[in-house]
Biopython code that builds the backbone (N, CA, C, O; Angstrom):
import numpy as np
from Bio.PDB.StructureBuilder import StructureBuilder

atoms = [
    (1, "MET", "N", (-116.962, 73.502, 106.025)),
    (1, "MET", "CA", (-115.646, 74.728, 105.876)),
    (1, "MET", "C", (-114.706, 74.701, 107.394)),
    (1, "MET", "O", (-114.998, 74.678, 108.589)),
    (2, "PRO", "N", (-113.830, 74.714, 106.840)),
    (2, "PRO", "CA", (-113.103, 74.973, 108.199)),
    (2, "PRO", "C", (-113.020, 76.735, 108.413)),
    (2, "PRO", "O", (-113.208, 77.583, 107.540)),
    (3, "ILE", "N", (-112.747, 76.911, 109.565)),
    (3, "ILE", "CA", (-112.616, 77.914, 110.043)),
    (3, "ILE", "C", (-110.760, 78.078, 110.350)),
    (3, "ILE", "O", (-110.059, 77.255, 110.939)),
    (4, "TYR", "N", (-110.310, 79.422, 109.728)),
    (4, "TYR", "CA", (-108.919, 79.454, 109.557)),
    (4, "TYR", "C", (-108.705, 81.126, 110.515)),
    (4, "TYR", "O", (-109.513, 82.055, 110.512)),
    (5, "ALA", "N", (-107.600, 81.075, 111.128)),
    (5, "ALA", "CA", (-107.532, 82.350, 111.951)),
    (5, "ALA", "C", (-106.450, 82.938, 110.994)),
    (5, "ALA", "O", (-105.671, 82.237, 110.349)),
    (6, "TYR", "N", (-106.492, 84.566, 110.965)),
    (6, "TYR", "CA", (-105.781, 85.058, 110.214)),
    (6, "TYR", "C", (-104.851, 86.321, 111.228)),
    (6, "TYR", "O", (-105.389, 86.925, 112.156)),
    (7, "ARG", "N", (-103.914, 86.456, 110.957)),
    (7, "ARG", "CA", (-103.073, 87.660, 111.837)),
    (7, "ARG", "C", (-102.493, 88.656, 110.800)),
    (7, "ARG", "O", (-101.993, 87.966, 109.911)),
    (8, "CYS", "N", (-102.373, 89.683, 110.581)),
    (8, "CYS", "CA", (-101.743, 90.528, 110.051)),
    (8, "CYS", "C", (-100.210, 91.151, 110.841)),
    (8, "CYS", "O", (-99.846, 91.492, 111.966)),
    (9, "GLY", "N", (-99.867, 91.083, 110.013)),
    (9, "GLY", "CA", (-98.014, 91.166, 110.499)),
    (9, "GLY", "C", (-97.385, 92.791, 110.702)),
    (9, "GLY", "O", (-96.425, 93.114, 111.403)),
    (10, "ALA", "N", (-98.372, 93.804, 109.739)),
    (10, "ALA", "CA", (-98.442, 95.342, 110.016)),
    (10, "ALA", "C", (-98.575, 95.708, 111.333)),
    (10, "ALA", "O", (-97.696, 96.036, 112.130)),
    (11, "CYS", "N", (-100.229, 95.583, 111.540)),
    (11, "CYS", "CA", (-100.844, 95.845, 112.192)),
    (11, "CYS", "C", (-101.649, 95.157, 114.126)),
    (11, "CYS", "O", (-102.080, 95.609, 115.187)),
    (12, "GLY", "N", (-101.347, 93.699, 113.345)),
    (12, "GLY", "CA", (-101.407, 92.968, 114.679)),
    (12, "GLY", "C", (-102.819, 92.332, 114.762)),
    (12, "GLY", "O", (-103.196, 91.456, 115.540)),
    (13, "HIS", "N", (-103.793, 93.216, 113.402)),
    (13, "HIS", "CA", (-105.211, 92.399, 114.094)),
    (13, "HIS", "C", (-105.590, 90.969, 113.185)),
    (13, "HIS", "O", (-105.198, 90.627, 112.069)),
    (14, "THR", "N", (-106.551, 90.274, 114.186)),
    (14, "THR", "CA", (-106.845, 88.892, 113.938)),
    (14, "THR", "C", (-108.392, 88.450, 113.744)),
    (14, "THR", "O", (-109.228, 88.860, 114.549)),
    (15, "LYS", "N", (-108.723, 87.704, 112.788)),
    (15, "LYS", "CA", (-109.862, 87.356, 112.776)),
    (15, "LYS", "C", (-109.741, 86.493, 111.876)),
    (15, "LYS", "O", (-108.862, 86.404, 111.019)),
    (16, "ASP", "N", (-110.972, 85.593, 112.135)),
    (16, "ASP", "CA", (-111.477, 83.968, 112.130)),
    (16, "ASP", "C", (-112.182, 84.189, 110.870)),
    (16, "ASP", "O", (-113.137, 84.965, 110.835)),
    (17, "VAL", "N", (-111.731, 83.483, 109.703)),
    (17, "VAL", "CA", (-112.516, 83.311, 108.518)),
    (17, "VAL", "C", (-113.178, 82.569, 107.952)),
    (17, "VAL", "O", (-112.794, 82.839, 106.814)),
    (18, "LEU", "N", (-113.972, 81.740, 107.811)),
    (18, "LEU", "CA", (-114.993, 80.896, 107.544)),
    (18, "LEU", "C", (-114.866, 80.218, 105.949)),
    (18, "LEU", "O", (-115.858, 80.501, 105.278)),
    (19, "GLN", "N", (-113.839, 79.377, 105.213)),
    (19, "GLN", "CA", (-113.640, 79.443, 103.669)),
    (19, "GLN", "C", (-114.059, 78.127, 103.701)),
    (19, "GLN", "O", (-114.384, 77.389, 104.632)),
    (20, "LYS", "N", (-113.966, 77.927, 102.110)),
    (20, "LYS", "CA", (-113.901, 76.729, 101.376)),
    (20, "LYS", "C", (-112.297, 76.625, 101.486)),
    (20, "LYS", "O", (-111.432, 77.497, 101.567)),
    (21, "LEU", "N", (-112.201, 74.404, 101.438)),
    (21, "LEU", "CA", (-111.085, 74.762, 101.212)),
    (21, "LEU", "C", (-109.879, 74.952, 99.813)),
    (21, "LEU", "O", (-108.668, 74.789, 99.666)),
    (22, "SER", "N", (-111.281, 75.477, 98.787)),
    (22, "SER", "CA", (-110.672, 75.947, 97.579)),
    (22, "SER", "C", (-110.417, 77.438, 97.283)),
    (22, "SER", "O", (-109.964, 77.900, 96.235)),
    (23, "ASP", "N", (-110.790, 78.115, 98.400)),
    (23, "ASP", "CA", (-110.669, 79.465, 97.933)),
    (23, "ASP", "C", (-109.141, 79.592, 98.451)),
    (23, "ASP", "O", (-108.464, 78.798, 99.104)),
    (24, "PRO", "N", (-108.844, 80.832, 97.947)),
    (24, "PRO", "CA", (-107.448, 81.541, 97.731)),
    (24, "PRO", "C", (-107.103, 81.841, 99.616)),
    (24, "PRO", "O", (-108.102, 82.045, 100.306)),
    (25, "ALA", "N", (-106.084, 81.846, 100.130)),
    (25, "ALA", "CA", (-105.605, 82.654, 100.685)),
    (25, "ALA", "C", (-106.109, 83.827, 101.056)),
    (25, "ALA", "O", (-106.025, 84.558, 100.070)),
    (26, "LEU", "N", (-106.766, 84.616, 102.281)),
    (26, "LEU", "CA", (-106.393, 86.086, 102.141)),
    (26, "LEU", "C", (-104.779, 86.532, 102.372)),
    (26, "LEU", "O", (-103.883, 85.990, 103.018)),
    (27, "THR", "N", (-104.804, 87.533, 101.709)),
    (27, "THR", "CA", (-103.352, 88.762, 102.017)),
    (27, "THR", "C", (-103.707, 89.855, 102.522)),
    (27, "THR", "O", (-103.163, 90.181, 103.578)),
    (28, "GLN", "N", (-104.774, 90.791, 101.892)),
    (28, "GLN", "CA", (-104.593, 92.215, 102.822)),
    (28, "GLN", "C", (-105.720, 92.081, 103.889)),
    (28, "GLN", "O", (-106.813, 91.526, 103.785)),
    (29, "CYS", "N", (-105.069, 92.847, 105.117)),
    (29, "CYS", "CA", (-105.779, 92.949, 106.251)),
    (29, "CYS", "C", (-106.771, 93.587, 106.340)),
    (29, "CYS", "O", (-106.614, 94.757, 105.990)),
    (30, "PRO", "N", (-108.103, 93.234, 106.781)),
    (30, "PRO", "CA", (-109.346, 94.242, 106.787)),
    (30, "PRO", "C", (-109.170, 95.486, 107.170)),
    (30, "PRO", "O", (-109.715, 96.435, 106.606)),
    (31, "ALA", "N", (-108.089, 95.627, 108.548)),
    (31, "ALA", "CA", (-107.867, 96.936, 109.492)),
    (31, "ALA", "C", (-107.269, 97.843, 108.797)),
    (31, "ALA", "O", (-107.806, 98.895, 108.453)),
    (32, "CYS", "N", (-106.082, 97.502, 108.527)),
    (32, "CYS", "CA", (-105.119, 98.598, 107.827)),
    (32, "CYS", "C", (-104.694, 98.249, 105.870)),
    (32, "CYS", "O", (-104.100, 98.896, 105.008)),
    (33, "HIS", "N", (-105.113, 97.437, 105.890)),
    (33, "HIS", "CA", (-105.540, 97.247, 104.013)),
    (33, "HIS", "C", (-103.804, 96.816, 103.941)),
    (33, "HIS", "O", (-103.349, 97.110, 102.835)),
    (34, "ALA", "N", (-103.054, 96.365, 104.618)),
    (34, "ALA", "CA", (-101.818, 96.453, 104.181)),
    (34, "ALA", "C", (-101.583, 94.635, 103.509)),
    (34, "ALA", "O", (-102.635, 94.010, 103.643)),
    (35, "PRO", "N", (-100.609, 93.909, 102.956)),
    (35, "PRO", "CA", (-100.640, 93.295, 102.371)),
    (35, "PRO", "C", (-99.872, 91.564, 103.578)),
    (35, "PRO", "O", (-99.279, 90.518, 103.317)),
    (36, "ALA", "N", (-100.279, 92.091, 104.542)),
    (36, "ALA", "CA", (-98.844, 91.176, 105.300)),
    (36, "ALA", "C", (-100.025, 89.926, 106.405)),
    (36, "ALA", "O", (-99.763, 89.317, 107.442)),
    (37, "PHE", "N", (-101.071, 89.972, 105.719)),
    (37, "PHE", "CA", (-102.375, 88.890, 106.258)),
    (37, "PHE", "C", (-102.093, 87.677, 105.493)),
    (37, "PHE", "O", (-102.212, 87.325, 104.319)),
    (38, "GLY", "N", (-101.638, 87.120, 106.688)),
    (38, "GLY", "CA", (-101.804, 85.298, 106.800)),
    (38, "GLY", "C", (-102.127, 84.423, 107.787)),
    (38, "GLY", "O", (-102.263, 84.737, 108.969)),
    (39, "LYS", "N", (-102.258, 83.299, 107.317)),
    (39, "LYS", "CA", (-102.819, 82.363, 108.332)),
    (39, "LYS", "C", (-101.933, 81.979, 109.140)),
    (39, "LYS", "O", (-100.725, 81.865, 108.927)),
    (40, "GLN", "N", (-102.521, 81.770, 110.095)),
    (40, "GLN", "CA", (-101.957, 80.770, 111.796)),
    (40, "GLN", "C", (-101.674, 79.668, 112.062)),
    (40, "GLN", "O", (-101.998, 78.571, 111.607)),
    (41, "LEU", "N", (-101.230, 79.901, 112.604)),
    (41, "LEU", "CA", (-101.189, 77.562, 112.982)),
    (41, "LEU", "C", (-102.284, 77.314, 114.019)),
    (41, "LEU", "O", (-102.333, 78.090, 114.974)),
    (42, "THR", "N", (-102.781, 76.752, 113.971)),
    (42, "THR", "CA", (-103.863, 76.657, 114.999)),
    (42, "THR", "C", (-104.292, 75.126, 115.464)),
    (42, "THR", "O", (-104.105, 74.135, 114.758)),
    (43, "ALA", "N", (-104.850, 75.110, 116.668)),
    (43, "ALA", "CA", (-105.058, 73.344, 116.838)),
    (43, "ALA", "C", (-106.782, 73.238, 116.561)),
    (43, "ALA", "O", (-107.651, 74.075, 116.807)),
    (44, "PRO", "N", (-106.895, 71.875, 115.957)),
    (44, "PRO", "CA", (-108.101, 71.497, 115.092)),
    (44, "PRO", "C", (-109.473, 72.177, 116.238)),
    (44, "PRO", "O", (-109.344, 72.243, 117.460)),
    (45, "GLY", "N", (-110.536, 72.552, 115.581)),
    (45, "GLY", "CA", (-111.771, 72.226, 117.021)),
    (45, "GLY", "C", (-112.727, 71.591, 116.489)),
    (45, "GLY", "O", (-113.599, 72.266, 115.941)),
    (46, "PHE", "N", (-112.836, 70.261, 116.490)),
    (46, "PHE", "CA", (-112.993, 69.584, 115.862)),
    (46, "PHE", "C", (-112.812, 68.394, 117.003)),
    (46, "PHE", "O", (-111.712, 68.325, 117.551)),
    (47, "GLN", "N", (-113.934, 67.379, 117.412)),
    (47, "GLN", "CA", (-114.331, 65.987, 118.110)),
    (47, "GLN", "C", (-114.794, 65.053, 116.839)),
    (47, "GLN", "O", (-115.789, 65.151, 116.122)),
    (48, "LEU", "N", (-113.728, 64.127, 116.822)),
    (48, "LEU", "CA", (-114.609, 62.124, 115.907)),
    (48, "LEU", "C", (-115.644, 62.257, 117.261)),
    (48, "LEU", "O", (-115.329, 62.463, 118.433)),
    (49, "LYS", "N", (-116.966, 62.067, 116.672)),
    (49, "LYS", "CA", (-117.965, 61.320, 117.739)),
    (49, "LYS", "C", (-118.465, 60.394, 116.729)),
    (49, "LYS", "O", (-118.215, 60.523, 115.531)),
    (50, "GLY", "N", (-119.300, 59.293, 117.314)),
    (50, "GLY", "CA", (-119.793, 58.292, 116.576)),
    (50, "GLY", "C", (-118.948, 56.793, 116.935)),
    (50, "GLY", "O", (-118.025, 56.533, 117.707)),
    (51, "THR", "N", (-119.625, 56.103, 116.126)),
    (51, "THR", "CA", (-119.038, 54.502, 116.660)),
    (51, "THR", "C", (-118.228, 54.450, 115.436)),
    (51, "THR", "O", (-118.470, 54.830, 114.290)),
    (52, "GLY", "N", (-117.138, 53.847, 116.003)),
    (52, "GLY", "CA", (-115.534, 53.433, 114.836)),
    (52, "GLY", "C", (-114.768, 54.393, 115.627)),
    (52, "GLY", "O", (-113.969, 53.762, 116.319)),
    (53, "TRP", "N", (-114.665, 55.773, 115.836)),
    (53, "TRP", "CA", (-113.511, 56.906, 116.702)),
    (53, "TRP", "C", (-113.300, 56.376, 117.237)),
    (53, "TRP", "O", (-114.078, 55.517, 117.651)),
    (54, "TYR", "N", (-111.766, 56.531, 117.727)),
    (54, "TYR", "CA", (-110.860, 55.853, 118.779)),
    (54, "TYR", "C", (-111.712, 56.764, 120.011)),
    (54, "TYR", "O", (-111.755, 56.070, 121.026)),
    (55, "ALA", "N", (-112.338, 57.989, 120.199)),
    (55, "ALA", "CA", (-112.541, 58.704, 121.386)),
    (55, "ALA", "C", (-113.664, 58.113, 122.134)),
    (55, "ALA", "O", (-113.903, 58.627, 123.226)),
    (56, "THR", "N", (-114.367, 57.169, 121.764)),
    (56, "THR", "CA", (-115.477, 56.654, 121.831)),
    (56, "THR", "C", (-115.146, 55.021, 121.889)),
    (56, "THR", "O", (-115.787, 54.470, 122.784)),
    (57, "ASP", "N", (-114.256, 54.100, 121.104)),
    (57, "ASP", "CA", (-113.625, 52.883, 121.492)),
    (57, "ASP", "C", (-112.785, 52.413, 122.458)),
    (57, "ASP", "O", (-111.645, 52.857, 122.596)),
    (58, "PHE", "N", (-113.397, 51.285, 123.352)),
    (58, "PHE", "CA", (-112.694, 50.940, 124.886)),
    (58, "PHE", "C", (-113.571, 51.861, 125.709)),
    (58, "PHE", "O", (-112.809, 52.275, 126.583)),
    (59, "LYS", "N", (-114.432, 52.254, 125.846)),
    (59, "LYS", "CA", (-114.492, 53.140, 127.052)),
    (59, "LYS", "C", (-115.988, 52.029, 127.803)),
    (59, "LYS", "O", (-116.804, 51.675, 126.952)),
    (60, "GLY", "N", (-116.141, 51.766, 128.622)),
    (60, "GLY", "CA", (-117.100, 51.263, 129.374)),
    (60, "GLY", "C", (-116.191, 49.648, 129.285)),
    (60, "GLY", "O", (-115.050, 49.291, 128.993)),
    (61, "GLY", "N", (-117.697, 48.882, 129.802)),
    (61, "GLY", "CA", (-116.946, 47.353, 129.821)),
    (61, "GLY", "C", (-117.714, 46.634, 128.692)),
    (61, "GLY", "O", (-117.506, 45.432, 128.526)),
    (62, "SER", "N", (-118.652, 47.341, 127.847)),
    (62, "SER", "CA", (-119.647, 46.383, 126.709)),
    (62, "SER", "C", (-119.490, 46.155, 125.538)),
    (62, "SER", "O", (-120.214, 45.385, 124.906)),
    (63, "SER", "N", (-118.185, 47.002, 124.891)),
    (63, "SER", "CA", (-117.482, 46.725, 124.123)),
    (63, "SER", "C", (-117.681, 44.495, 123.907)),
    (63, "SER", "O", (-117.685, 43.514, 124.651)),
    (64, "THR", "N", (-117.821, 44.832, 122.238)),
    (64, "THR", "CA", (-117.322, 43.018, 121.929)),
    (64, "THR", "C", (-115.711, 43.426, 121.720)),
    (64, "THR", "O", (-114.944, 42.463, 121.682)),
    (65, "ALA", "N", (-115.097, 44.822, 121.575)),
    (65, "ALA", "CA", (-113.899, 44.243, 120.979)),
    (65, "ALA", "C", (-112.527, 43.636, 122.531)),
    (65, "ALA", "O", (-111.298, 43.683, 122.503)),
    (66, "SER", "N", (-113.657, 43.037, 123.892)),
    (66, "SER", "CA", (-112.534, 43.338, 125.184)),
    (66, "SER", "C", (-112.640, 41.704, 125.248)),
    (66, "SER", "O", (-113.083, 41.202, 126.281)),
    (67, "THR", "N", (-112.331, 41.065, 124.411)),
    (67, "THR", "CA", (-113.625, 39.668, 123.955)),
    (67, "THR", "C", (-111.944, 38.708, 124.114)),
    (67, "THR", "O", (-112.202, 37.514, 124.268)),
    (68, "THR", "N", (-110.403, 38.977, 124.106)),
    (68, "THR", "CA", (-109.434, 38.435, 123.949)),
    (68, "THR", "C", (-108.811, 38.661, 126.010)),
    (68, "THR", "O", (-107.697, 38.469, 126.498)),
    (69, "ASN", "N", (-110.065, 39.097, 126.649)),
    (69, "ASN", "CA", (-109.166, 39.376, 127.610)),
    (69, "ASN", "C", (-110.351, 38.469, 128.823)),
    (69, "ASN", "O", (-110.550, 38.799, 129.992)),
    (70, "THR", "N", (-111.012, 37.239, 128.047)),
    (70, "THR", "CA", (-111.591, 36.384, 129.099)),
    (70, "THR", "C", (-111.034, 35.176, 129.602)),
    (70, "THR", "O", (-110.088, 34.592, 129.072)),
    (71, "PRO", "N", (-111.641, 34.798, 130.652)),
    (71, "PRO", "CA", (-110.787, 33.982, 131.005)),
    (71, "PRO", "C", (-111.206, 32.134, 130.550)),
    (71, "PRO", "O", (-112.286, 31.651, 130.210)),
    (72, "GLN", "N", (-109.614, 31.366, 130.761)),
    (72, "GLN", "CA", (-110.358, 30.196, 129.803)),
    (72, "GLN", "C", (-111.223, 29.795, 130.758)),
    (72, "GLN", "O", (-111.638, 30.226, 131.834)),
    (73, "PRO", "N", (-111.461, 28.373, 129.722)),
    (73, "PRO", "CA", (-112.426, 27.145, 130.800)),
    (73, "PRO", "C", (-111.865, 26.650, 131.771)),
    (73, "PRO", "O", (-110.644, 26.737, 131.639)),
    (74, "ALA", "N", (-112.197, 26.118, 132.785)),
    (74, "ALA", "CA", (-111.503, 25.362, 134.039)),
    (74, "ALA", "C", (-110.252, 24.031, 133.258)),
    (74, "ALA", "O", (-109.043, 23.886, 133.442)),
    (75, "ALA", "N", (-111.383, 23.153, 132.252)),
    (75, "ALA", "CA", (-110.699, 22.341, 131.483)),
    (75, "ALA", "C", (-109.471, 22.478, 130.766)),
    (75, "ALA", "O", (-108.634, 21.650, 130.403)),
    (76, "ALA", "N", (-109.546, 23.528, 130.664)),
    (76, "ALA", "CA", (-107.839, 23.581, 129.354)),
    (76, "ALA", "C", (-107.082, 23.937, 130.436)),
    (76, "ALA", "O", (-105.937, 23.484, 130.446)),
    (77, "ALA", "N", (-107.458, 24.706, 131.448)),
    (77, "ALA", "CA", (-106.547, 25.511, 132.324)),
    (77, "ALA", "C", (-105.791, 24.441, 132.819)),
    (77, "ALA", "O", (-104.570, 24.599, 132.788)),
    (78, "SER", "N", (-106.355, 23.084, 133.400)),
    (78, "SER", "CA", (-106.391, 21.636, 134.679)),
    (78, "SER", "C", (-104.947, 20.887, 134.071)),
    (78, "SER", "O", (-103.854, 20.572, 134.541)),
    (79, "ASP", "N", (-105.771, 20.789, 132.483)),
    (79, "ASP", "CA", (-104.677, 20.196, 131.517)),
    (79, "ASP", "C", (-102.778, 20.506, 131.619)),
    (79, "ASP", "O", (-101.790, 19.773, 131.658)),
    (80, "ALA", "N", (-103.039, 22.126, 131.632)),
    (80, "ALA", "CA", (-101.743, 22.680, 131.712)),
    (80, "ALA", "C", (-100.725, 22.548, 133.231)),
    (80, "ALA", "O", (-99.496, 22.600, 133.197)),
    (81, "THR", "N", (-101.390, 22.404, 134.272)),
    (81, "THR", "CA", (-100.802, 22.173, 135.893)),
    (81, "THR", "C", (-101.534, 21.221, 136.386)),
    (81, "THR", "O", (-102.615, 20.919, 135.881)),
    (82, "PRO", "N", (-101.146, 20.759, 137.207)),
    (82, "PRO", "CA", (-101.201, 19.583, 138.037)),
    (82, "PRO", "C", (-102.113, 20.330, 139.838)),
    (82, "PRO", "O", (-101.666, 21.211, 140.572)),
    (83, "ALA", "N", (-103.416, 19.531, 139.994)),
    (83, "ALA", "CA", (-104.187, 20.319, 140.492)),
    (83, "ALA", "C", (-103.212, 20.464, 142.646)),
    (83, "ALA", "O", (-102.329, 19.855, 143.251)),
    (84, "ALA", "N", (-103.807, 21.197, 142.826)),
    (84, "ALA", "CA", (-102.591, 21.113, 144.344)),
    (84, "ALA", "C", (-102.904, 20.399, 144.843)),
    (84, "ALA", "O", (-104.050, 19.964, 144.724)),
    (85, "GLY", "N", (-101.704, 19.752, 145.952)),
    (85, "GLY", "CA", (-102.526, 18.353, 146.388)),
    (85, "GLY", "C", (-102.053, 17.262, 145.869)),
    (85, "GLY", "O", (-101.933, 16.355, 146.693)),
    (86, "THR", "N", (-101.697, 16.981, 144.658)),
    (86, "THR", "CA", (-101.582, 15.911, 143.659)),
    (86, "THR", "C", (-100.367, 15.946, 143.472)),
    (86, "THR", "O", (-99.897, 17.073, 143.634)),
    (87, "ALA", "N", (-99.455, 14.952, 143.117)),
    (87, "ALA", "CA", (-98.398, 14.561, 142.439)),
    (87, "ALA", "C", (-98.262, 15.121, 141.002)),
    (87, "ALA", "O", (-99.225, 15.124, 140.234)),
    (88, "ALA", "N", (-96.775, 15.699, 140.584)),
    (88, "ALA", "CA", (-97.004, 15.788, 138.922)),
    (88, "ALA", "C", (-96.590, 14.085, 138.159)),
    (88, "ALA", "O", (-96.481, 12.973, 138.676)),
    (89, "PRO", "N", (-96.497, 14.395, 137.249)),
    (89, "PRO", "CA", (-96.717, 12.656, 137.000)),
    (89, "PRO", "C", (-95.248, 13.115, 136.298)),
    (89, "PRO", "O", (-94.893, 14.237, 135.939)),
    (90, "ALA", "N", (-94.447, 11.677, 136.232)),
    (90, "ALA", "CA", (-93.173, 11.377, 136.276)),
    (90, "ALA", "C", (-92.384, 12.054, 134.935)),
    (90, "ALA", "O", (-93.286, 12.812, 134.580)),
    (91, "THR", "N", (-91.791, 12.175, 134.405)),
    (91, "THR", "CA", (-91.398, 12.213, 132.905)),
    (91, "THR", "C", (-90.306, 11.414, 132.533)),
    (91, "THR", "O", (-89.961, 10.729, 133.496)),
    (92, "ALA", "N", (-89.605, 11.212, 131.513)),
    (92, "ALA", "CA", (-88.795, 10.314, 131.064)),
    (92, "ALA", "C", (-87.771, 10.517, 131.415)),
    (92, "ALA", "O", (-87.183, 9.527, 130.981)),
    (93, "ALA", "N", (-86.778, 11.320, 132.104)),
    (93, "ALA", "CA", (-85.494, 12.352, 132.164)),
    (93, "ALA", "C", (-85.744, 11.816, 133.921)),
    (93, "ALA", "O", (-84.711, 11.434, 134.470)),
    (94, "GLU", "N", (-87.031, 11.782, 134.773)),
    (94, "GLU", "CA", (-86.559, 11.632, 135.738)),
    (94, "GLU", "C", (-86.854, 9.958, 136.502)),
    (94, "GLU", "O", (-87.042, 9.698, 137.690)),
    (95, "ALA", "N", (-86.811, 9.153, 135.472)),
    (95, "ALA", "CA", (-87.406, 7.474, 135.920)),
    (95, "ALA", "C", (-85.890, 7.186, 135.790)),
    (95, "ALA", "O", (-85.458, 6.051, 135.986)),
]
sb = StructureBuilder()
sb.init_structure("model")
sb.init_model(0)
sb.init_chain("A")
sb.init_seg("    ")
for serial, (resi, resn, name, xyz) in enumerate(atoms, 1):
    if name == "N":
        sb.init_residue(resn, " ", resi, " ")
    sb.init_atom(name, np.array(xyz, "f"), 0.0, 1.0, " ", f" {name:<3s}", serial, name[0])
structure = sb.get_structure()
C-alpha cells in the first residue's frame, strides 16, 4: 500500500497516510476540520532491487550482458589487415 502525503490548504497541517489505491482521497483536515485537505506531489520512496532491474544491471564485470565487448580471435583480425613488416597484396587497380 502506498503512503500519500497530504497538506491542508487552510492551516498548513501535513500528514502522511497509508492508503490502498482504491481508497478515496481524504478531503477533511484532521487538525482544523476544513475541507481543504489534499494530496501533495512527492517523490516515490522505493527502490527496485533484485535481478532484472536497472539498478542491478551492468554492475561489476561478471554479468553475461557484457559479451559484446569481447575481443575477436587473432585469426579473424589477421584476415582484415596485413601483419606489420609485410607487403599488402596488390589489387587489380595497382597492377
